[in-house]
Backbone as a ProteinNet text record, in pm:
[ID]
protein_1_A
[PRIMARY]
MLYNRTLSARLGQWILCVVLFFIGVITIIPILHVVASSFSTQESLIRSRFMLFPTDFTLDAYKYIFSTRTFVNGLRVSLFITIVGTALKITITMMFAYVLAHKGLPGRKIMNMAILITLVFNAGMVPNFINVMNLGLKNSLWSLILPTAIDPFNLIIIRTFVQSIPEEIEESAKIDGANEARILVSIIVPLSMASIATFSLFYAVVIWNSYFDAILYISDVNKFPVQVLLRNIVFMSSTIGDSSSMDASVYVPPRAIRMAVITAATVPILVVYPFVQKHFTKGVMLGSVKG
[TERTIARY]
2042.7	1881.7	1833.2	1902.3	1872.6	1863	1972.3	1982	1865.1	1842	1717.7	1578.2	1564.5	1443	1439.3	1558.4	1558	1534.7	1592.3	1574.3	1426.5	1371.6	1228.5	1127.1	1163.6	1082	1104	1221.5	1238.8	1171.9	1175.8	1103.8	962.5	907.2	769.8	714.2	800.8	761	768.3	875.2	864.2	748.9	707.1	588.4	482.4	471.9	345.7	343.9	465.5	457.2	416.9	465.2	438.1	284.6	228.3	82.8	11.3	37.6	-28	-1.3	111.3	129.4	39.2	22.1	-68.6	-214.1	-250.6	-391.2	-410	-316.5	-327.6	-350.7	-272	-272.2	-421.4	-465.2	-599.8	-703.1	-684.5	-784.8	-787.9	-661.6	-636.9	-686.9	-666.5	-697.5	-840.5	-943.5	-1071.6	-1107.5	-1050.3	-1061.6	-1005.2	-886.9	-816.9	-900.1	-963.9	-1052.8	-1161.2	-1231.7	-1363.6	-1321.4	-1201.5	-1168	-1131.7	-1056.4	-1011.6	-1126.4	-1217.1	-1334.1	-1426.9	-1418.7	-1502.5	-1436	-1317.3	-1236.9	-1216.2	-1286.3	-1256.5	-1380.8	-1347.6	-1450.5	-1510.9	-1624.3	-1690.9	-1616.3	-1521.5	-1427.1	-1338.8	-1271.8	-1172.5	-1233.7	-1364.1	-1434.8	-1480.2	-1487.8	-1523.8	-1409.4	-1293.2	-1167	-1121.5	-1135.7	-1081.9	-1192	-1226.1	-1330.6	-1261.8	-1134.7	-1071.4	-955	-938.3	-826	-787.4	-667.2	-617.8	-579.6	-567.2	-533.6	-623	-677	-765.8	-682.6	-713.3	-646.8	-674.5	-809.4	-863	-924.9	-841.9	-890.4	-1014	-1118.5	-1213	-1296.8	-1349.9	-1437	-1583	-1631.1	-1777.2	-1848.4	-1820.6	-1897.1	-1924.2	-1819.4	-1835.2	-1908.7	-1897.4	-1970.5	-2112.4	-2140.8	-2279.7	-2344.2	-2291.8	-2350.2	-2364	-2267.3	-2274.2	-2357.5	-2412.9	-2515	-2650.6	-2665.9	-2808.2	-2848.3	-2968.9	-3031.9	-3036.5	-3060.6	-3082.6	-2957.4	-2838.6	-2715.4	-2678.8	-2688.4	-2655.8	-2731	-2865	-2963.3	-2922.4	-2897.8	-2840.3	-2722	-2611.3	-2506.8	-2522.1	-2608	-2633.6	-2704	-2790.5	-2859.9	-2767	-2677.2	-2578.9	-2489.8	-2451.4	-2351.3	-2443.5	-2563.4	-2628.9	-2653	-2700.1	-2725.5	-2591.9	-2478.7	-2356.9	-2304.4	-2307	-2241	-2328	-2455.8	-2548.4	-2555.4	-2569.5	-2595.8	-2472.9	-2354.7	-2219.8	-2217	-2234.9	-2221.1	-2326.3	-2449	-2546.1	-2522.9	-2484.5	-2468	-2346	-2237	-2112.9	-2149.6	-2222.7	-2264.1	-2346.3	-2451.2	-2532.7	-2454.1	-2370.3	-2293.1	-2197.7	-2137.2	-2039	-2124.1	-2239.8	-2316.5	-2357.4	-2409.1	-2453.6	-2332.7	-2216.9	-2112.1	-2058.8	-2065.2	-2026.9	-2114.6	-2231.6	-2340.4	-2320	-2304.3	-2291.1	-2150.9	-2050.9	-1925.8	-1922.1	-2025.1	-2035.6	-2082.9	-2008.3	-2055	-2159.9	-2177.5	-2286.9	-2417.9	-2428.7	-2546.9	-2660	-2791.9	-2896.5	-2933.9	-2949.7	-3001.2	-2906.3	-2772.4	-2659.4	-2656.1	-2671.5	-2663.4	-2771.3	-2889.2	-2993.5	-2982.2	-2933.5	-2914.7	-2802.1	-2696.5	-2577.6	-2640.4	-2717.3	-2775.2	-2874.2	-2940.8	-3033	-2943.2	-2846.2	-2743.7	-2684	-2646.2	-2586.1	-2691.4	-2819.2	-2924.1	-2938.8	-2935.3	-2948.1	-2820.5	-2725.7	-2607.8	-2648.6	-2743.3	-2778.8	-2911.7	-3020.8	-3142.8	-3176.9	-3252.5	-3291.6	-3438.5	-3517.5	-3655.8	-3701.8	-3640.1	-3667.6	-3719.8	-3749	-3783.1	-3914.9	-4009.8	-4148.6	-4164.3	-4128.8	-4136.4	-4078.2	-3942.3	-3880.8	-3958.8	-4003.3	-4086.5	-4223.4	-4276.1	-4395.5	-4349.4	-4232.3	-4180.5	-4163.4	-4099.9	-4074	-4206	-4307	-4439.1	-4498.5	-4519.9	-4562.7	-4498	-4367.9	-4292.3	-4301.5	-4367.8	-4392.9	-4265.3	-4176.7	-4050.4	-4052.8	-4166.1	-4174.1	-4153.7	-4070.7	-4031.9	-3961.7	-3894.5	-3814.9	-3664	-3583.3	-3436.3	-3391.8	-3472.2	-3439.9	-3457.2	-3541.5	-3566.9	-3433.4	-3335	-3215.4	-3113.9	-3153.9	-3051.6	-3099.7	-3222.9	-3262.2	-3292.6	-3331.6	-3365.5	-3244.5	-3123.9	-2990.6	-2893.5	-2954.1	-2872.9	-2750.2	-2765.1	-2664.5	-2620.9	-2496.7	-2442.2	-2402.7	-2465.1	-2423.6	-2282.5	-2229.7	-2089.1	-1999.8	-2006.4	-1926.9	-1962.7	-2072	-2115.2	-2031.2	-2033.6	-1968.3	-1808.3	-1744	-1596.9	-1572.8	-1655.4	-1625.8	-1651.9	-1756.7	-1784.7	-1675.7	-1615.6	-1494.8	-1373.6	-1359.8	-1241.9	-1277.3	-1409.3	-1427.2	-1416.1	-1435.9	-1416.5	-1261.4	-1178.9	-1036.1	-982.4	-1050.5	-1011.4	-1008.6	-905.8	-891.1	-1010.6	-1070.7	-1181.4	-1131.3	-1001.4	-952.4	-962.8	-948.9	-954	-1102.2	-1213	-1338.7	-1375.1	-1313.6	-1332.2	-1265.2	-1154.3	-1079.9	-1151.7	-1226.8	-1309.1	-1436.3	-1489.5	-1608.3	-1569.4	-1457.2	-1421.1	-1405.2	-1362.3	-1352.5	-1485	-1585.8	-1723.8	-1788.6	-1713.5	-1780.2	-1876.6	-1983.3	-2087.8	-2063.7	-2152.1	-2139.4	-2130.4	-2189.6	-2190.1	-2056.5	-2002.7	-1868.6	-1763.1	-1765.4	-1667.4	-1672	-1790.5	-1799.5	-1716.9	-1763	-1716.1	-1570.2	-1534.4	-1392	-1284.8	-1325.2	-1226.6	-1249.4	-1361.9	-1376.4	-1364.5	-1425.1	-1412.6	-1274	-1192.1	-1062.4	-975.4	-1006.7	-939.7	-960.7	-1072.1	-1127.4	-1125.4	-1041	-1056.8	-1007.9	-909.7	-880.2	-1010.7	-1072.1	-1182.7	-1294.1	-1314.6	-1420	-1391.9	-1276	-1230.5	-1248.8	-1223.2	-1223.9	-1371.7	-1456.2	-1584.1	-1666.7	-1621.2	-1692.1	-1677.3	-1555.3	-1535.7	-1616	-1635.8	-1712.9	-1863.1	-1915.4	-2049.8	-2075.8	-1964.1	-1980.7	-1980.7	-1893	-1893.1	-2029.1	-2089.1	-2202.4	-2316.2	-2317	-2432.8	-2410.7	-2293	-2266	-2310.6	-2261.6	-2293.8	-2425.4	-2509.3	-2644.9	-2746	-2809.1	-2920	-3049.5	-3042.2	-3170	-3269.2	-3230.1	-3321.1	-3390.3	-3320.5	-3387.9	-3477	-3461.2	-3551.8	-3687.9	-3668.4	-3791.1	-3853.5	-3790.4	-3867.4	-3874.6	-3807.5	-3812.8	-3887.5	-3979.9	-4063.6	-4049.1	-3989.2	-3962.9	-3828.3	-3818.1	-3694.7	-3594	-3641.9	-3546.8	-3469.9	-3519.6	-3449.1	-3376.3	-3374.7	-3275.8	-3132.1	-3050.5	-2912.9	-2831.7	-2730.4	-2645.9	-2629.5	-2640.6	-2619.5	-2745.1	-2859.9	-2977	-2965.6	-2922.7	-2909.9	-2796.1	-2695.2	-2592.4	-2644.7	-2720.6	-2781	-2877.1	-2951.9	-3040.7	-2972.1	-2862.9	-2779.4	-2697.9	-2645.1	-2560.8	-2641	-2745.7	-2821.3	-2932.9	-2994.2	-3100.8	-3079.1	-2952.6	-2907.3	-2985.9	-3019.4	-3096.8	-2993.2	-3034.7	-2947.5	-3015.6	-2935	-2980.2	-3080.3	-3044.2	-3130.4	-3205.4	-3142.3	-3204.7	-3099.8	-2999.5	-2888.6	-2959	-2901	-2965.9	-2862.6	-2733.4	-2630.3	-2548.4	-2551.9	-2470.2	-2534.7	-2424.4	-2456.2	-2525.4	-2638.3	-2699.5	-2635.7	-2536.4	-2452.9	-2346.4	-2313.4	-2203.8	-2278.7	-2221.1	-2271.1	-2171.1	-2245.5	-2180.9	-2212.2	-2117.2	-2170.5	-2215.5	-2317.7	-2369.1	-2277	-2175.8	-2081.3	-1982.5	-1953	-1872.3	-1950	-2092.6	-2164.7	-2177.2	-2201.8	-2193.1	-2067.4	-1946.5	-1823.6	-1802.3	-1833.9	-1816.5	-1904.4	-2028.3	-2107.6	-2044.1	-2002.2	-1931.6	-1803.1	-1732.4	-1603.6	-1649.9	-1748.6	-1794.8	-1857.4	-1912.4	-1987.8	-1887.5	-1765.4	-1662.2	-1568.1	-1533.7	-1412.4	-1442.5	-1566.9	-1587.2	-1551.1	-1593.7	-1557.6	-1418.5	-1342.1	-1205.7	-1129.2	-1183.4	-1096.2	-1099.3	-1190.6	-1214.1	-1104.1	-1068	-987.8	-850	-778	-633.7	-638.3	-741.4	-757.7	-771.2	-816.5	-837.7	-749.5	-643.8	-562.3	-481.2	-426.5	-330.8	-395.9	-544.9	-609.1	-667.3	-667.6	-744.5	-707.6	-582	-539.1	-554.9	-505.3	-514.3	-657.7	-754.8	-888.4	-958.7	-919.4	-982.8	-930.2	-804	-736	-764.4	-801.1	-820.4	-935	-1040.1	-1154	-1144.7	-1052.2	-1030.8	-921.1	-880.8	-779	-844.3	-954.9	-1023.2	-1156.6	-1194.8	-1325.6	-1448.5
9701.6	9710.8	9612.9	9608.3	9529	9383.7	9343.9	9202.6	9164.6	9262.8	9247.3	9232.1	9300.5	9289.3	9154.2	9114.8	8980.9	8857	8879.3	8788.6	8774.9	8893.9	8894.8	8839.1	8856.7	8807.4	8662.4	8601.9	8454.5	8393.3	8466.9	8402.3	8403.4	8510	8518.9	8405.3	8389.3	8270.2	8148.5	8108.2	7991.3	7970.7	8065.7	8055.5	8041.5	8109.5	8085.1	7948.4	7886.7	7757.5	7653.5	7675.7	7580.6	7585.1	7702	7722	7658.3	7684.4	7619.3	7461.9	7413.7	7272.6	7210.4	7261.7	7209.3	7224.9	7339	7342.9	7233.9	7204.2	7096.8	6957.9	6935.3	6813.7	6793.1	6901	6904.3	6875.4	6926.2	6909.6	6768	6707.5	6582	6472.4	6480.7	6368.2	6315.2	6403.9	6344	6283.8	6329	6264.9	6130.6	6102.4	5990.5	5893.3	5946.4	5862	5799.1	5889.3	5853.4	5742.7	5758.5	5666.3	5535.3	5539.1	5422.4	5343.5	5410.7	5341	5270.9	5335.1	5277.3	5156.2	5124.8	5008	4907.6	4923.2	4846.6	4750.4	4641.4	4532.9	4579.2	4501.6	4542.6	4511.7	4410.6	4375.7	4492.3	4534.6	4656.4	4785.1	4809.8	4917	4910.1	4800.4	4778.8	4807.3	4745.1	4759.9	4900.7	4973.1	5120.3	5205.2	5298.6	5410.4	5520	5530.6	5611.8	5555.5	5578.9	5509.5	5594.7	5595.5	5662.9	5575.3	5424.1	5339.8	5210.8	5144	5025	4914.6	4840.2	4732.2	4600	4580.3	4466.3	4521.8	4521.6	4581.9	4509.1	4567.1	4506.6	4595.7	4559.3	4651.4	4618	4547.8	4518	4639.7	4747.8	4856.1	4921.5	4932.1	4986.6	4887.5	4758.4	4666.3	4676.1	4694.7	4716.7	4836.9	4957.2	5074.4	5090	5025.1	5031.7	4921.7	4824.7	4724	4772.9	4896.8	4936.6	5028.3	5024.8	5113.7	5260.8	5270.9	5413.8	5497.2	5429	5509.5	5526.1	5435.7	5450.1	5545.5	5547.2	5655.9	5795.4	5808.3	5933.8	5981.2	5891.3	5942.4	5969.8	5916.7	5947.3	6085.7	6107.8	6234.5	6348.2	6324.4	6428.9	6476.3	6358.7	6381.4	6457.3	6416.9	6497.7	6633.5	6686.6	6814.2	6894.4	6824.8	6900.7	6927.7	6833.2	6861.8	6949.5	6919.1	7003.8	7140.6	7137.1	7274.3	7359.5	7307.9	7372	7436.7	7353.3	7406.4	7499.8	7489.2	7600.4	7718	7715.7	7835	7919.6	7843.9	7925.4	7987.2	7917.4	7979.3	8106.6	8101.7	8210.1	8319.3	8291.7	8391.8	8470.8	8384.8	8448.6	8552.5	8497.7	8588.3	8715	8695	8818.6	8907.3	8836.8	8940.9	9002.5	8946	9015.2	9125.2	9107.4	9218.6	9335.8	9305.4	9408.5	9467.6	9416.8	9478.4	9591.5	9619.1	9712.5	9847.3	9948	10070.9	10151.7	10122.9	10201.3	10123.2	10007	9945.1	10011.9	10037.6	10111.2	10032.5	10091.8	10045.8	9969.3	9971.1	9892.3	9922.4	10059.6	10099.2	10019.6	10017.3	9969.1	9804.7	9742.7	9605.5	9562.9	9655.8	9636.4	9653.6	9747.2	9788	9656.4	9617.1	9496.5	9379.5	9362.3	9236.1	9265.8	9392.9	9429.3	9406.5	9436.5	9420	9272.8	9174.5	9039.2	8986.9	9054.3	9013.2	9037	9132.4	9174.4	9118.3	9105.6	9080.9	8944.4	8853.2	8730.1	8725.3	8665.1	8656.4	8564.8	8461.5	8385.1	8239.1	8153.8	8009.6	7998.4	8069.6	8059.1	8117	8238.2	8278.6	8208.1	8146.4	8059.7	7930.9	7882.5	7760.5	7790.4	7897.7	7928.8	7953.9	8022.3	8048.2	7912.2	7812.7	7681.1	7625.7	7617.1	7561	7627	7748.7	7834.1	7799.2	7768.7	7741.2	7585.5	7505.8	7371.1	7291.4	7329.9	7266.2	7179.1	7164.5	7077.5	6943.3	6876.9	6727.3	6697.4	6808.2	6812.7	6828.8	6772.1	6790	6944.3	7000.3	7130.4	7242.4	7197.9	7274	7296.4	7201	7212.1	7297.4	7329.7	7412.4	7546.4	7558	7681.6	7794.5	7770.5	7889.7	7955.2	7896	7935.5	7947	7990.7	7972.3	8066.6	8186.8	8290.9	8307.8	8307	8360.4	8501.2	8607.3	8735	8769	8706.7	8737.3	8691.9	8572.2	8526.7	8613.3	8660.4	8743.6	8859.6	8928.9	9059.6	9043.2	8947.4	8925.8	8888.4	8806.9	8780	8907.2	8981	9099.1	9206	9214.9	9295.7	9250.5	9125.1	9078	9106.5	9078.9	9106	9252.9	9345.4	9482.3	9519.2	9435.7	9469.8	9425.7	9361.9	9315.4	9446.5	9468.4	9598.6	9603	9714.3	9737.8	9727.5	9749.2	9752.4	9624.5	9516.1	9368	9340.3	9403.1	9372.5	9464.1	9587.6	9684.7	9618.2	9563	9504	9381.7	9310.7	9187.2	9241.2	9346.2	9404.2	9455	9522.4	9558.2	9443.6	9328.3	9205.1	9130.9	9197.3	9139.1	9046.9	9041.8	8959.9	9024.2	8944.1	8993.3	8969.7	9013.8	8998.1	8856.6	8762.9	8616.4	8563.9	8599.4	8548.3	8607.5	8727.4	8794.2	8715.4	8692.2	8630.8	8493.6	8409.5	8278.2	8263.4	8354.7	8334	8419.6	8521.6	8620.3	8622.3	8650.3	8672.4	8533.6	8430.1	8303.2	8248.2	8239	8201.4	8285.3	8408.2	8491.9	8478.3	8417.4	8412.3	8255.8	8178.5	8037.1	8018.1	8091.9	8076.5	8118.7	8216.3	8259.8	8141.3	8106.3	8000.8	7867.8	7833.8	7691.6	7732.2	7837.3	7865.1	7865.8	7952	7962	7844.3	7760	7645.2	7550.2	7546.7	7475.1	7512.8	7659	7702.2	7661.6	7662.5	7623.2	7469.6	7391.6	7262.2	7196.8	7269.6	7243.3	7284.2	7386.6	7428.2	7339.9	7298.2	7215.1	7072.5	7018.3	6890.7	6869.4	6974	6964.3	7016.1	7073.7	7098.7	6993.9	7008.2	6901.9	6968.8	7093	7155	7184.7	7223.9	7246.5	7117.4	6998.4	6878.6	6846	6865.2	6842.3	6923.7	7048.2	7129.8	7103.7	7080.9	7071.3	6930.3	6832.9	6688.5	6607.9	6537.9	6442.6	6290.5	6267.8	6131.4	6096.5	5975.3	5946.5	5911.1	5853.6	5814.9	5942.7	6049.3	6188.4	6252.3	6187.3	6263.2	6253.8	6354.8	6350.8	6272	6243.3	6158.3	6233.7	6371.1	6440.9	6428.4	6416.1	6383.8	6262.5	6163.3	6031.5	6024.5	6097	6104.2	6184.9	6278.3	6347.6	6255.5	6179.9	6071.4	5973.1	5932.7	5822.6	5879.1	5991.2	6042.4	6104.3	6190.1	6255.5	6183.1	6091.8	6007.8	5870.6	5825.1	5699.8	5585.1	5626.5	5528.6	5456.2	5356.9	5264.9	5277.1	5236	5218.9	5122.9	4993.5	4878.4	4819.4	4852.4	4780.7	4719.4	4651.7	4584.7	4466.5	4457	4349.7	4251	4275.1	4156.8	4120.8	4178.3	4146.6	4013.4	3932.8	3814.8	3843.8	3775.6	3806.7	3768.9	3669.3	3645.5	3735.6	3837.5	3933.6	4043.9	4065.8	4177.4	4285.5	4408.2	4536	4624.9	4668.1	4751.4	4892	4945.8	5077.1	5185.6	5186.7	5286	5282.8	5167	5156.5	5197.2	5165.5	5214.3	5366.8	5436.7	5587.9	5631.7	5585.5	5628.2	5610.8	5502	5475.1	5567	5594	5686.9	5838.9	5877.5	6011.3	6008.7	5900.3	5903.5	5903.5	5823.9	5804.8	5932	6010.4	6140.5	6250.6	6222.4	6336.2	6327.1	6209.8	6181	6252	6223.4	6290.2	6439	6524	6650.4	6688.7	6603.1	6620.4	6590	6500.5	6454.6	6571.9	6651.4	6758.4	6869.2	6901.7	6990.5	7001.8	6896.2	6892.8	6953.1	6915.9	6956.4	7119.1	7187.2	7318.4	7407.5	7323.7	7395.3	7491.4	7466.8	7572.5	7708.2	7692.5	7820.6	7876.6	7818.6	7854	7997.4	8018.5	8143	8247.3	8212.6	8324	8367.8	8275	8310.1	8386.6	8356.9	8437	8588.3	8587.3	8739.6	8821.4	8750.4	8834.5	8936.5	8900.3	8979.9	9084.4	9083.1	9161.7	9273.4	9285.2	9400.3	9523.5	9532	9661.9	9650.5	9774.6	9767.2	9786.2
912.7	910.5	790.9	685.5	584.1	613.7	703.4	743.4	848.1	923	1021.9	946.3	833.2	763.4	689	632.6	572	665.3	790.8	894.3	941.1	950.5	977.5	881.4	744	645.5	642.9	656	657.2	775.5	892.9	1010.7	998.2	929.8	902.4	808.3	707.2	606.8	673.6	762.6	834.8	926.5	992.1	1081	999.5	891	799.8	743.1	703.6	649.9	762.1	893	990.6	1030.3	1021.2	1048.1	941.2	819.4	709.5	702.4	757.8	762.6	864.5	989.4	1082.3	1040.5	969.2	918.1	815.1	730.5	629.2	705.7	808.8	873.9	946.2	1014	1073.3	964.5	845.7	743.1	685.9	671.6	607.3	695.8	821.8	923.2	908.5	907.9	903	761.1	670.7	541.8	541.5	596	605.3	686.8	793.9	886.3	805.6	734.4	662.4	557.6	474.7	379.6	439.1	554.7	610.9	665.8	730.7	783.6	665.9	564.8	449.6	397.5	422.2	374.4	491.1	597.4	717.7	737.3	812.5	842.4	981.1	1006.7	1135.2	1261.1	1250.2	1365.6	1389.4	1278.7	1292.6	1342.8	1300.9	1343.1	1489.4	1535.1	1682.2	1764	1723	1792.8	1800.2	1695.2	1683	1644.1	1730.4	1692.6	1597.7	1601.2	1519.7	1437.5	1323.5	1239.6	1110.5	1087.8	968.3	862.3	885.6	781.9	816.4	706.9	747	785.8	899.3	938.8	870.9	848.8	775	650.2	542.2	413.4	341.8	324.3	251.8	162.7	55.9	-41.3	-27.6	80.3	96	98.7	162	171.9	36.4	-53	-183.3	-279.8	-258.5	-341.2	-312	-183.1	-132.1	-203.3	-190.5	-227.4	-377.4	-459.2	-600.7	-650.9	-553.7	-600.5	-581.6	-531.6	-486.5	-593.9	-630.6	-728	-680.2	-555.4	-498.8	-517.6	-486	-483	-638	-719.5	-864.4	-920.7	-895.3	-944	-903.6	-771.5	-724.6	-772.8	-790.2	-867.9	-1016.9	-1072.1	-1221.6	-1218.3	-1126.6	-1118	-1106.2	-997.6	-967.7	-1076.4	-1147.4	-1259.3	-1371.8	-1400.5	-1487.3	-1462.4	-1342.5	-1306.6	-1298.2	-1256.5	-1236.5	-1392.2	-1471.1	-1609.8	-1696.6	-1706.3	-1780.3	-1712.2	-1583.7	-1501.5	-1516.7	-1500	-1528.4	-1662.9	-1751.4	-1888.9	-1923.4	-1876.4	-1898.3	-1841.9	-1696.7	-1632.3	-1670.9	-1718.5	-1753.2	-1902.5	-1966.2	-2116.9	-2089.1	-2008.5	-1981.6	-1918.7	-1826.2	-1750.3	-1843.3	-1937.5	-2030.4	-2141	-2178.4	-2268.7	-2200	-2084	-2017.7	-1975.5	-1933	-1910.4	-2031.2	-2127.6	-2264.1	-2308.7	-2271.7	-2301.3	-2207.5	-2087.6	-1988.1	-1997.8	-2052.5	-2074.8	-2182.9	-2254.8	-2351.8	-2289.4	-2280.4	-2205.7	-2268.7	-2398.4	-2462.4	-2472.3	-2394.9	-2399.9	-2340.7	-2381.9	-2321.2	-2203.5	-2091.9	-1965	-1889.5	-1921.5	-1865.3	-1720	-1679.8	-1533.1	-1461.7	-1520.6	-1440.7	-1425.4	-1522.7	-1515	-1419.2	-1418.3	-1314.6	-1174.7	-1159.8	-1021.9	-984.7	-1078.6	-1040.4	-1001.1	-1058.1	-1031.2	-884.7	-856.6	-733.5	-633.1	-641.2	-545.6	-515	-604.4	-582.7	-483	-470.9	-386.2	-248.5	-227.6	-78.5	-44.4	-138.2	-106.6	-184.5	-108.2	-179.3	-150.2	-265.7	-259.2	-137.7	-105.2	-5.9	-51.8	42.8	8.5	-56.9	2.9	-33.2	-187.5	-210.9	-350.8	-442.4	-410.4	-509.9	-530.2	-423.5	-448.3	-534.5	-501.9	-602.9	-733.9	-764.7	-895.4	-966.9	-900.7	-958.4	-980.7	-893.3	-927.2	-1048.2	-1063	-1170.7	-1304.6	-1290.4	-1427.2	-1466.3	-1385.6	-1417.9	-1403.1	-1301.2	-1287	-1169.5	-1097.3	-971.9	-1012.7	-935.4	-953.3	-1086.1	-1136.9	-1254.2	-1224.3	-1284.8	-1273.4	-1293.7	-1381.3	-1427.4	-1321.1	-1212.1	-1103.3	-1018.5	-1033.8	-957.8	-1038.6	-1162.7	-1249.6	-1287.9	-1340.8	-1394.9	-1294	-1175.4	-1076.8	-1027.9	-1036.9	-997.9	-1118.7	-1236	-1357.1	-1357.5	-1296.5	-1289.4	-1146.8	-1120	-984.2	-1002.4	-940.1	-962.9	-930.1	-828.1	-796.7	-915.2	-974	-1066.5	-1182.5	-1223.8	-1334.1	-1330.1	-1213.2	-1186.8	-1219.3	-1160.2	-1197.5	-1346.8	-1402.9	-1541	-1624.3	-1585.1	-1674.7	-1654.3	-1535.3	-1527.7	-1604.1	-1611	-1696.7	-1850.8	-1889.6	-2030.6	-2067	-1965	-1994.5	-2003	-1941.1	-1948.5	-2092.7	-2166.2	-2296.4	-2394.6	-2457	-2537.9	-2649.8	-2655.1	-2751.9	-2890	-2922.5	-3049	-3116.4	-3034.7	-3087.7	-3136	-3068.1	-3115.8	-3239.3	-3244	-3353.8	-3466.9	-3467.3	-3580.9	-3643.2	-3538.6	-3584.6	-3652.5	-3605.3	-3679.3	-3816.5	-3822.5	-3971.7	-4056.8	-4005.5	-4084.6	-4113.8	-4047	-4084.9	-3980.7	-3872.5	-3763.6	-3688.1	-3650.2	-3562.6	-3432.4	-3337	-3180	-3153.7	-3207.8	-3162.5	-3218	-3321.3	-3374.1	-3288.7	-3247.9	-3162.3	-3032.5	-2964.8	-2841.1	-2847.2	-2949.8	-2962.4	-2999.6	-3090.5	-3158	-3086	-3007.1	-2941	-2782.8	-2748.3	-2595.2	-2516.2	-2571.1	-2502.4	-2492.1	-2607.3	-2598.2	-2500.8	-2503.8	-2414.4	-2262.4	-2231.6	-2100.3	-2063.9	-2117.6	-2076.4	-1930.5	-1880.4	-1741.4	-1651.6	-1680.8	-1593.9	-1616.7	-1735.9	-1760.3	-1681.7	-1685.3	-1623.7	-1467.2	-1405.4	-1261.6	-1225.6	-1289.2	-1248.5	-1282.3	-1383.9	-1408.3	-1289.4	-1223.6	-1113.4	-1004.1	-982.4	-872.1	-894.4	-1015.7	-1041.2	-1021.8	-1066.8	-1038	-896.1	-816.2	-664.6	-605.8	-629.3	-572.5	-616.9	-739.5	-793.9	-728.8	-730.8	-670.8	-530.5	-463.7	-306.3	-265.8	-355.8	-317.3	-297.6	-189.3	-158.5	-117.1	-60	-13	-115.5	-233.4	-349.3	-385.5	-383.1	-417.3	-317.1	-193.2	-94.1	-101.8	-155	-168.9	-308.7	-410.3	-539	-595.8	-536.2	-595.8	-481.5	-543.2	-458.1	-487.1	-615.1	-661.9	-612.7	-535.1	-477.6	-578.2	-710.2	-801.2	-861.9	-832.2	-898.7	-774.7	-663	-570.6	-608.5	-605.6	-624.2	-502.6	-519.1	-418.1	-297.5	-294	-176	-72.2	-131.1	-60	17.3	-65.6	-4.7	105.9	82.4	189.9	315.5	297.9	420.8	495.2	411.6	490.2	559	510.1	572.8	682.5	677.5	786.1	905	874.4	976.1	1028.4	944.1	973.5	1022.5	1005.1	1037.4	953.8	832.9	759	661.9	606.9	511.4	378.7	274.4	142.7	121.5	153.1	170.3	42.4	-76.3	-192	-281.4	-216.6	-293.6	-379.6	-502.2	-583.8	-614	-579.2	-613.1	-503.4	-370.3	-267.7	-202.5	-170.5	-90.1	39.7	80.7	195.4	330	308.7	411.9	444.9	360.2	387	466.8	578.3	659.7	639.4	610.6	590.9	690.9	788.4	890.6	848.1	908.4	872	878.5	962.7	963.2	842.6	800.5	679.6	557.9	558.9	455.1	445.5	557.6	568	510.5	555.8	519.8	378	313.6	170.8	92.9	135	58.1	62.6	177.8	182.8	102.4	93.3	-2.2	-139.5	-180.7	-324.9	-365.6	-277.2	-317.2	-317.3	-255	-249	-371.8	-404.1	-504.3	-639	-696.2	-832.8	-848.9	-749	-767.8	-727	-667.7	-625.2	-740.9	-839	-949.6	-1053.8	-1056.5	-1152.4	-1124.2	-1000.5	-952.3	-1028.2	-1037	-1088.2	-1235.9	-1311.3	-1458	-1468.9	-1362	-1378.7	-1277.6	-1211.5	-1103.2	-1177.3	-1302.4	-1349.6	-1383.4	-1398.8	-1432.9	-1317.2	-1186.2	-1086.3	-1041.8	-990.9	-942.9	-1055.6	-1159.1	-1272	-1294.2	-1306.1	-1343.4	-1231.2	-1098.2	-995.5	-999.2	-1029.9	-1011.3	-1134.4	-1255.5	-1365.6	-1363.4	-1288.2	-1277.3	-1164.1	-1084.1	-969.1	-996.7	-1112.7	-1150.9	-1141.1	-1193.9	-1201.6	-1111.1	-1050.2	-976.4	-1050
[MASK]
+++++++++++++++++++++++++++++++++++++++++++++++++++++++++++++++++++++++++++++++++++++++++++++++++++++++++++++++++++++++++++++++++++++++++++++++++++++++++++++++++++++++++++++++++++++++++++++++++++++++++++++++++++++++++++++++++++++++++++++++++++++++++++++++++++++++++++++++++++++++++++++++++++

């Protein structure tokens, strides 16, 4: 009986590995196609509609997009709102989670209920737009950060983790004369680095990939993030068209430009992941130990 269970477990693991392998292959093939097409010439793109490796390697598409003011401005805007927005959001989330973790806080149940309600109900596009207008954030980069400063789901998980920290640690710090701010900075934050790294990645990915808020709140094309530019190129078949240093005799196919923009808009957020990978699983599970 024990042998049969062991054999079944091994067989199940092999089947799972095979399934995950094929899922990984299916996932990586479109990425390879996009990257290969971005490094290909017009002739190779005409010869092959689908490729995994560039046959005639060229950097013309990347030289073109990085010589345009529109793409560089979009990349700069995306980096700004991602870095500043992630830092601001994780800071506010940690502060709010620390406050809600105190069971003796007056009105704690009401605040927790208000947070849970936002998980189910949303004000909608028009009220959010009116709110941004009344706050004077229209056509400001802060309109892409402040209206979604806290994600309630992330807040609940981080609050649950902070609650799991023994109260004796905070009490001993208070005996030594530490106030709430000192406890948060010197004790809670260092103990929560795994969660902070994980949810900072969550915030960064959401901000980097967001484009709809920019379409609603931003009218100045110089303030468009790179994702709006990517949307316009991919779905509207438009081009960047403001290259300042490319030789006019060099023809860059629109398909290669689209693939290069997709690659350049994807790589920065992928580079961040390896630095928080060791904290990823631990950070997600820490807040789910207790309900």
